[in-house]
Every structure is written in structure tokens, then in C-alpha cells.
C-alpha positions in Angstrom: 92.9 -69.0 117.1 96.0 -68.8 119.3 98.5 -66.4 117.7 101.3 -66.4 120.3 104.5 -67.4 118.4 106.0 -68.9 121.5 103.4 -71.6 121.5 104.5 -72.7 118.0 108.4 -72.7 118.1 108.9 -75.6 120.4 110.8 -78.9 120.2 109.2 -81.3 117.6 107.1 -78.6 115.9 107.6 -78.1 112.2 108.3 -74.4 111.3 108.7 -73.2 107.8 110.9 -70.1 107.0 110.3 -68.1 103.8 113.5 -66.4 102.7 115.6 -68.7 104.8 118.9 -67.7 103.1 118.7 -64.1 104.4 121.2 -62.5 106.8 119.0 -62.8 109.8 116.8 -65.7 108.7 119.6 -68.2 108.3 120.8 -67.7 112.0 117.1 -67.9 113.0 116.9 -71.3 111.3 120.0 -72.5 113.1 118.9 -71.3 116.5 115.5 -73.0 116.1 117.1 -76.2 114.8 119.4 -76.1 117.9 116.4 -75.9 120.1 114.8 -79.0 118.7 112.4 -77.4 116.2 111.9 -79.2 112.8 112.9 -76.4 110.5 112.2 -76.3 106.7 112.7 -73.3 104.4 112.6 -71.8 101.0 114.8 -69.2 99.2 114.9 -67.7 95.7 118.4 -69.1 94.8 121.1 -71.5 95.8 123.9 -70.1 97.9 126.6 -71.0 100.3 124.2 -70.2 103.1 121.6 -72.6 101.8 124.3 -75.3 101.5 125.2 -74.7 105.1 121.7 -75.0 106.3 121.2 -78.2 104.4 124.4 -79.6 106.0 122.6 -79.1 109.4 119.7 -81.2 108.2 117.4 -78.3 107.3 115.4 -79.0 104.2 115.5 -76.0 101.8 113.5 -75.7 98.6 114.5 -73.2 95.9 111.5 -71.2 94.7 108.3 -70.2 96.4 106.0 -73.1 96.0 102.6 -73.3 97.8 103.1 -76.9 98.7 106.2 -76.1 100.8 104.1 -74.9 103.7 102.3 -78.3 104.0 102.7 -79.8 107.5 104.0 -76.6 109.1 102.5 -75.5 112.4 103.5 -71.9 111.5 105.4 -69.9 108.9 108.0 -67.2 109.6 108.8 -64.7 106.8 111.5 -62.2 106.1 110.4 -58.6 105.8 110.7 -58.6 102.0 108.0 -61.3 101.7 104.4 -60.1 101.5 100.9 -61.7 101.6 100.9 -62.2 97.8 103.9 -64.6 98.0 102.6 -68.1 97.0 103.8 -69.7 100.2 102.3 -67.0 102.4 99.0 -67.0 100.5 98.8 -70.8 100.8 99.5 -70.6 104.6 96.9 -68.0 105.1 94.3 -70.0 103.1 95.1 -73.1 105.2 94.8 -71.2 108.5 98.5 -71.7 109.2 99.7 -68.8 111.4 102.2 -66.4 109.7 104.7 -64.5 111.8 107.4 -61.9 111.1 111.1 -62.6 111.5 111.4 -60.0 114.3 108.6 -61.8 116.3 110.5 -65.0 116.2 113.7 -63.4 117.4 111.8 -61.7 120.2 110.4 -65.1 121.3 113.9 -66.6 121.2 115.3 -63.7 123.3 112.8 -64.3 126.0 114.5 -67.7 126.6 117.8 -66.0 127.5 118.7 -64.4 130.8 120.4 -61.6 129.0 119.2 -60.1 125.7 121.7 -57.4 124.5 120.0 -55.5 121.7 122.0 -52.9 119.8 120.0 -50.2 118.1 120.7 -46.8 116.4 120.5 -45.1 113.1 124.1 -46.2 112.4 126.9 -48.0 114.1 124.8 -51.1 114.9 126.8 -53.7 113.1 130.2 -52.5 114.4 129.0 -52.1 118.0 127.2 -55.5 117.9 130.4 -57.0 116.6 132.5 -55.3 119.4 130.1 -56.7 121.9 130.5 -60.2 120.4 134.3 -60.0 120.7 134.0 -58.9 124.3 131.6 -61.6 125.4 133.6 -64.3 123.6 136.7 -63.0 125.4 134.8 -63.3 128.7 133.9 -66.9 127.9 130.2 -66.2 128.0 129.5 -68.3 124.9 126.9 -65.9 123.4 124.4 -66.5 120.7 124.8 -63.7 118.1 122.8 -62.1 115.3 124.6 -59.4 113.2 123.5 -57.8 110.0 126.9 -58.3 108.4 129.9 -60.7 108.4 132.3 -60.8 111.4 135.7 -62.4 110.6 136.0 -64.1 114.0 132.7 -65.9 113.3 133.2 -66.3 109.5 129.6 -65.2 109.1 127.0 -63.0 110.8 125.7 -65.3 113.5 126.6 -67.7 116.2 124.6 -70.3 118.1 126.1 -70.4 121.6 125.1 -72.2 124.8 125.5 -69.3 127.3 122.8 -67.2 128.9 123.3 -64.2 126.6 122.1 -63.4 123.1 123.5 -60.3 121.3 121.4 -59.0 118.5 121.6 -56.1 116.0 118.3 -54.4 116.2 116.9 -52.4 113.3 114.2 -49.7 113.7 112.9 -50.0 110.1 109.2 -50.9 110.1 109.5 -50.9 113.9 110.8 -54.4 113.8 112.9 -54.0 116.9 109.7 -53.4 118.9 109.1 -57.2 118.6 112.4 -57.9 120.5 112.7 -58.5 124.2 115.8 -56.6 125.3 117.1 -56.8 128.9 119.9 -54.3 127.8 118.8 -51.9 125.0 121.7 -49.9 123.5 120.8 -46.7 121.6 123.8 -45.4 119.7 122.1 -42.4 117.9 118.7 -41.3 116.7 118.7 -39.5 113.3 116.3 -39.0 110.3 116.4 -42.1 108.2 114.0 -44.6 106.7 111.6 -41.8 105.9 109.8 -44.0 103.5 108.3 -45.6 106.6 108.7 -43.0 109.4 106.8 -39.7 109.1 109.6 -37.5 110.5 112.3 -37.4 113.2 109.7 -37.2 116.0 108.1 -40.4 114.7 111.6 -42.0 114.8 112.2 -40.7 118.4 108.8 -42.2 119.5 109.9 -45.6 118.1 113.2 -45.6 119.9 111.5 -44.6 123.1 109.1 -47.6 122.8 112.2 -49.7 122.2 113.8 -48.3 125.4 110.6 -49.0 127.4 110.8 -52.7 126.5 113.5 -53.4 129.1 112.3 -55.0 132.4 111.8 -52.5 135.2 113.6 -54.7 137.7 117.0 -55.4 136.2 117.0 -54.0 132.7 119.2 -51.2 131.4 119.2 -48.8 128.5 122.7 -47.9 127.4 122.4 -44.4 125.8 124.8 -42.2 123.8 124.6 -38.9 125.8 126.6 -37.1 123.0 123.6 -37.4 120.7 121.0 -34.7 121.3 118.2 -36.7 119.8 119.0 -39.6 122.1 118.8 -37.3 125.1 115.5 -36.0 123.8 114.2 -39.5 123.3 115.1 -40.5 126.8 113.6 -37.5 128.6 111.6 -38.5 131.7 112.7 -42.2 131.4 112.0 -43.9 134.7 113.9 -47.2 134.3 117.7 -47.7 134.5 119.6 -45.5 131.9 123.4 -46.0 131.7 124.8 -43.1 129.7 128.1 -43.0 127.8 130.0 -40.1 126.3 133.3 -39.3 124.6 134.2 -36.6 127.2 131.3 -35.8 129.5 132.5 -36.8 132.9 128.9 -36.7 134.2 128.0 -39.7 132.0 128.1 -43.1 133.6 130.9 -44.1 131.2 133.4 -41.9 129.3 136.8 -41.9 127.7 140.0 -40.4 129.2 143.6 -40.1 128.1 142.7 -40.5 124.4 145.7 -40.6 122.1 146.1 -41.4 118.4 148.8 -43.3 116.6 148.7 -43.8 112.8 145.0 -42.9 112.9 144.2 -45.5 115.6 143.0 -44.6 119.2 144.1 -45.7 122.6 142.1 -44.6 125.7 141.0 -45.4 129.2 137.3 -46.4 129.7 136.0 -44.9 132.9 132.8 -46.4 134.3 131.1 -45.0 137.4 134.1 -42.9 138.2 136.7 -45.8 138.1 139.0 -47.1 135.4 137.3 -50.1 133.9 139.5 -50.9 130.9 142.2 -49.5 128.6 141.4 -50.0 124.9 143.7 -49.9 121.9 141.5 -50.1 118.9 142.5 -51.5 115.5 139.7 -49.5 113.8 140.0 -45.7 113.4 137.7 -42.7 113.8 136.1 -41.0 116.8 132.9 -42.7 116.0 134.5 -46.1 116.7 135.7 -44.7 120.1 132.0 -44.0 120.8 131.0 -47.4 119.6 133.6 -49.0 121.8 132.2 -47.1 124.8 128.8 -48.4 124.0 130.0 -51.9 123.9 132.0 -51.5 127.1 129.0 -50.0 128.8 126.8 -52.9 127.9 129.5 -55.3 129.1 129.7 -53.3 132.4 126.0 -53.5 133.2 126.1 -57.3 132.5 129.0 -57.9 134.9 131.8 -58.6 132.3 135.3 -57.9 133.7 137.3 -55.1 132.3 140.1 -57.5 131.2 137.6 -59.1 128.7 136.6 -55.7 127.4 140.3 -54.9 126.7 140.9 -58.3 125.1 137.8 -58.1 123.0 138.2 -54.6 121.7 141.9 -54.9 121.1 141.2 -58.0 118.9 138.4 -56.4 116.8 139.5 -55.5 113.3 136.1 -54.5 111.9 133.1 -56.1 110.5 132.7 -57.0 106.8 132.0 -53.9 104.7 133.0 -51.6 107.5 136.1 -49.9 106.2 137.2 -53.3 104.9 140.4 -53.4 102.9 139.9 -55.1 99.5 143.3 -54.7 98.0 145.7 -52.3 96.2 145.5 -50.9 92.6 148.4 -49.0 91.0 149.6 -48.0 94.5 146.2 -46.9 95.7 144.6 -48.7 98.7 141.0 -49.8 97.9 138.6 -50.0 100.9 134.9 -50.8 101.0 132.3 -49.4 103.5 128.6 -49.8 104.1 127.9 -46.1 104.9 124.6 -45.0 103.4 123.5 -42.1 105.7 125.1 -38.6 105.7 126.3 -39.0 109.3 127.9 -42.4 108.5 129.6 -40.8 105.4 130.9 -37.9 107.5 132.4 -40.2 110.1 134.0 -42.4 107.4 135.5 -39.5 105.4 136.6 -37.6 108.5 138.3 -40.7 109.8 139.9 -41.4 106.4 141.3 -37.9 106.4 143.4 -38.7 109.5 145.2 -41.6 107.8 147.8 -39.6 105.7 146.7 -40.5 102.2 147.5 -38.0 99.4 143.9 -38.1 98.0 140.6 -39.6 99.1 138.5 -40.8 96.2 135.0 -41.7 97.3 132.8 -43.8 94.9 129.4 -43.5 96.4 126.2 -45.4 95.5 123.2 -43.6 97.0 120.8 -46.1 98.6 117.1 -45.7 97.7 115.4 -42.8 96.0 113.5 -41.8 99.1 116.6 -41.6 101.3 118.5 -39.6 98.7 115.6 -37.2 98.3 115.0 -36.7 102.0 118.7 -36.2 102.8 119.8 -34.6 99.5 121.4 -31.5 100.9 123.2 -33.4 103.6 124.6 -35.9 101.1 125.8 -33.1 98.7 127.5 -31.3 101.6 129.3 -34.3 103.1 130.6 -35.7 99.8 132.6 -32.5 99.4 134.9 -33.9 102.2 136.4 -36.3 99.6 139.0 -35.0 97.2 137.1 -36.6 94.4 133.6 -37.9 94.4 132.4 -40.5 91.9 128.7 -41.3 91.9 127.2 -44.6 90.8 123.5 -44.9 89.9 121.1 -44.9 92.9 120.5 -48.5 94.3 116.8 -48.8 94.2 116.4 -51.7 96.7 112.7 -52.0 97.4 111.7 -48.8 95.5 110.8 -47.5 92.1 111.7 -44.0 91.1 108.6 -41.9 91.4 110.5 -38.9 92.9 112.5 -37.9 89.9 115.7 -38.4 92.0 119.1 -39.3 90.5 122.8 -39.4 91.1 123.2 -36.9 88.3 121.3 -34.3 90.4 123.5 -35.0 93.4 126.7 -34.7 91.3 125.6 -31.3 90.1 125.9 -30.0 93.7 129.5 -31.4 94.3 132.4 -29.6 92.6 134.4 -31.9 90.4 132.1 -34.9 90.9 131.8 -37.6 88.2 128.6 -39.4 87.6 128.7 -42.9 86.1 125.9 -44.8 84.4 126.8 -48.3 85.7 129.1 -50.1 88.2 131.4 -51.1 85.3 131.8 -47.5 84.3 132.5 -46.6 87.9 135.3 -49.2 88.0 136.7 -47.9 84.8 136.7 -44.3 86.0 138.4 -45.3 89.2 141.1 -47.2 87.2 141.8 -44.0 85.2 142.0 -41.8 88.4 144.1 -44.1 90.7 147.5 -42.9 91.7 150.0 -44.1 94.3 149.2 -42.7 97.7 145.4 -42.5 97.0 142.7 -44.0 99.2 139.8 -45.3 97.0 136.6 -45.9 98.9 133.6 -47.8 97.5 130.7 -46.7 99.7 127.0 -47.6 100.0 124.6 -50.3 101.3 123.9 -51.8 97.9 126.3 -53.6 95.5 128.9 -50.8 95.0 131.6 -53.2 96.4 131.4 -54.9 93.0 132.9 -51.8 91.4 135.9 -52.1 93.8 136.3 -55.8 93.1 136.1 -55.1 89.3 138.8 -52.4 89.7 141.1 -54.9 91.5 140.6 -57.4 88.7 142.1 -54.9 86.2 145.5 -55.1 87.8 
């Protein structure tokens, strides 16, 4: 039986999406619909996303019913859906091909002249968002897929009519190896997702395979030369590699004349020895200067004028859950951030330390038992950068605790840390601690933002 997904997602074909309300499934449904595919879908619950898809004429069923796949020429599933799902089981029994979400995105990318794929252990959402701002400013009308919400879009995706697609590209389960990048951005390579990857070398191999996906003729890898593991990953690479660095003038792109005002950076972007653009960011931190250089480098290799880079970067105020201001409580500013890896936490807390607050209170929710166990010492060390650390229970996500890992163990390693038994307790403790001049951060990839929202409701 033919199992090439590109033969199935074509005008007039009926394609069924399982988990259609997800952050990268919903834009997939829209893109397929826009290309003339008859799209149906299912999800576990009603949502604003489901309502939006229905408004586009996409039929969405709530619940996983075997009969929902009837009439479909193929089924596309989100990563959280396995073979024991009733719809998947019914499709397999009926001989209906089942594809992964990443395979579908890869097939779609092949229909664009430019597929700009942003990968890395962290910084993907922010950099993909910066790229989106730049390409919109350039009038390139891109299609976009981001794993978060971007205010300029009002969501995490966009269906454009230009020749460029911009996609956040995740390494977990090697999903980005199904993509078809013409420009592959690698921001950093660090130990993470060790419930899937064996070790750092395994991760480096995965990123190298991702880099090798670019076409030999006119493809480009955009690589962060400040990251030692990226340099190791790219050793001996034979295709085009466009490097960027904060200060290394030997890199293809670097920053010069960097200055800071109220915690925000302004700098010149030098590409191939010449000034390409001058950026004044509205997001702080050295890591965001690096992210901006990555986005500018991708724009440069795709022929975007420097004026659009300036306009796009200067208008970018951050993606949802990336140092996002939620409000003020008793004179303390409350921000939320998605950081869930020690390097992300270090970048966040270091940047926060430049903003002039009297105290930084970090309410952190560790994400998965396996990540907390694998990076335990690093988490314990970096959380000491906060003036006070408040730990919520570990967010299990897809896991059960068979490692004996807990937030209590982490708190024992951090002087003055408080460990809470629930998000409600976390909000209550933050309310007790808050003072004028404080910065309160709710941090993690799970639902810790609910603690900040509960705190603000106590006003």
C-alpha cells in the first residue's frame, strides 16, 4: 500500500485529524483546508480553537469515536495519540493510513519555496516569533506555525499566501526530522528530553540529521557559534552554514555597539562584514540579543532587507508565556514565563536581575519527573539566583512518578526555598510574600500560570 502522505493530502481528499484542537494541529487543519482538502477532526473537549475551526467549515467531533474516521483517505494524529486510541485503532483495522503530525507539516513545507525551521533546546518560540515579525514587515505574507501565542497574530499560527513558511521545530521524538527545511536554524543543543534521547551525543546526532535535511544547492543552516555543542554538532558539515555570535567577528553575523537602557538592548547587526540593521529590542536579556541575531541571520540568507529586520524586531514585544506581564499585586509586578530547562531559567533570572527590582521571587513548577531527575543539580543551582524560590508540585505531563522525584527534594537544596502542595497554596504563599518593588515570576511549561492568575484575583 502507498504510504507517501503527499499522495493523500490533496484537493478534494478527506483527511481526519485526531487531536485537532492542539497548538500545532489546529494550524495544520487550517492550512490543509486552505489548500482544498476536506478536513474533519476530533478533540477531547470544546474550546475556542474548536469553535474557530468549525467557523471555517471544518467538522469537529468531541470525543474519540471509531466511526469518526469513516470516509477518510488518511488520518493524522498528534504526538499524544497512540495506537490504542479508538479512532486510530479503527483506522488501522480498516486499512486507512495513519500519519504523524510532523509528517504532514513536512509534506506541506515541500510546497513552499522557503521553509524556515527554527530548532534548538530553547528559544524556539521567541525566535520563530521574531522571524514572523520580520517577514510580515517585509511583506512576504508567510504561513506560520508557533508553539505559543504571538500577540500580532492573536494565536500561534497564520495561513499566508507568500512563498515562505516559518515553523517552530521540536526535536522531541525526532519529530523535526520529518520536516523539509530550506533554512534550518539551530539555536542551541543541550541535554533535554532525556526520557527519549539516550544522552547529549544522541541529541547532537539528531540535530546533525536535522541540519543535513537542507538542500545542497540553495539551503542554509543558521547556527549559534556561541554554543559549544552546536559547533560540535556541525563539525565537518559540507553544506552552507551561516554562523551567528554575540561578539565573535569571525562569525557570519554578530552584534556591535551593544548598549542597554532600562534593561533593554540596542545594537548593530553586522552580516558578512557590513551593517545590516540596527535593532532596539523591547524584550530584555542577552539571550534575546542572540535570538534576534538568529532571526536576522535567517532573514539575511532569504534576501530580506535590513529595514524589515529593524521594523520587525523593534515591534516584537514577546510571545505569550515568554516574560509576559500578567498584572500587579500589592505593588509587585507579576510576570509569567515558560522556562523549564536550567539554561532557560538562568537566562530568565539573569535578565530579571538587570531590571532594578528589590527582590525577585520565582515560583517554579518543575516539568516532568524525568527532566527534574536528569537535571536536578542544575535546577538546584540556578534557582539560587532568585531572592526567594517557591516550588509548586512537579507537573507530570505524560509521566508517572517511578523515579521517587519531588519538588520537596529540590527545595531541600535551595536555601530559604518554600515548597507548596498545590497551585492554590502557591498563590497563597506568593500573596503573603509580595511587597512593593518585587518581581514575582511564575515559571514552568505546565499550568503554573494559574497560580499567578489566582494571585491577581486576590487583589
